[in-house]
Residue, then its C-alpha position, 0 to 999 in steps of 0.5 A: m662192190r654189191s649191197p648186201d640186199l644183191t650178196a643175200a640173194l645171190g646166196e639164197v639162190d645158190v642154196a636154192f637151186n644146189g645141185e638142180t639138173s636137167p638128167a633127161e636134157s638132149g637138147c636140140a642137138r641137130h641146131c644148135c647143142t652137141a651132146e657135150d653141151a646137154a651134157y652140162l645140164r645134165t651135171p649138177d654144180s658144174r661150170v658151163p662156158a660164158e657163152l654156152l650160158n649166154r646161149f641156154l639163157h636166149k634159147g625158146a623153151h622149145h629147144f630143150t628137153d625140160h626147160e624148166a628143169a634146165m633153167r633150175r640147173l642154171l641159175p646159181q651161175c645165170a644170177r651171178a652172170m647177171a650182177d657182175g655184168t658177164l651175161e650177154d645182151d641177145g638182142y633179139a631173145p627174151h631172158g630164159l626165166t621169161q619163158a619159165d613158170w618159175r612162181s609154180w617151183p617150190d616155194r623157197q626156189a620162188r621165192a630166191v628168183e623173185t627176191f633176186v631180181r629185185a635185189w638185182w634191179r636195186e642195184a642197178l638204180g643206185a649205181a651211177e654206171p649199172p652193167y647194162p643200160v637201165p631200160d633193159l634192165f627194167e624190161t629184164a626184170c618186169a619182164i622175169l617178174g611178169e609185172v611193173t608193180g615190183p620194179l617202180a616201187d623199188w624206183t624211190p628217188t636218189t639222184d642216181s634213181d632220177a638220171h636213169l628215169a630220165a634216160c628212160v623216159e626220154q627212150w620210152l616217151d613216144d611210144l607210151l603218149l601213143d600207147r604204145r610199147p616202147g620197144f620191148l621185147w616183152e609184149p606186156p598186157t595192156a593192163t601193165l602198160t597202162e599201169l606203167q603210163t600212170w605211174l610215170g605220169a604221177h611220180a616222173p614229172a617231179r623227178l624230172r623237174s628238180l633235174g632241170l628237164t622243164d619239157l620232158a617233164d611236162r610231155t610226160a604228165l601227158l601220160a596221167l590224161p586218157y588218150d585223146a585229152r593228152w593231144n588236146d591238152p596246151y602243151w602242145s599250142r605253146 
């Protein structure tokens, strides 16, 4: 069952984006969008086939006559597919909302996007088996929001969220210790990557130790140090 927060957020997306269309949409007919496909974007409230929804949401903005309008048209169905775990991860292209300047949309729509993404992320943290791998969920949430601040603030300690934290640290740590982006499609600014490293160095070690992951905790704690100090730390001479 969905949490009340996620249920309310989905309801607000439905209301805020009700009736949205991309009225002049012709799509990228020569390569990837037939006239029949583009007609869905010009027609309000009709259900887009799941395969086409996934394709639209992982196409670059240049494939659309009006990418922003197309994303607004698709948002109610997109949000529900994300919540249900039925939106497929393309694996090669970022989520369409990461390419949209949605914070410039009308206030109610912008608030609905942010509230949904945060609620979707918190729902995943509270689930033992969320619909997508948590590292992918974190990247998608942060890439849409354009920040790590909110998702990190939501990552409060619980049994499930700490287990997800351990999985993420295992996947990211080698790159983060080298100040490298950890395999994200999203390219965060340096300051944002530093914010992630700083948060993990401060908050993750104690939570990892509580899971019995002492060595992982000790290595993660090195993220709190300046780059050169990490590699001169006594940890490496054990």
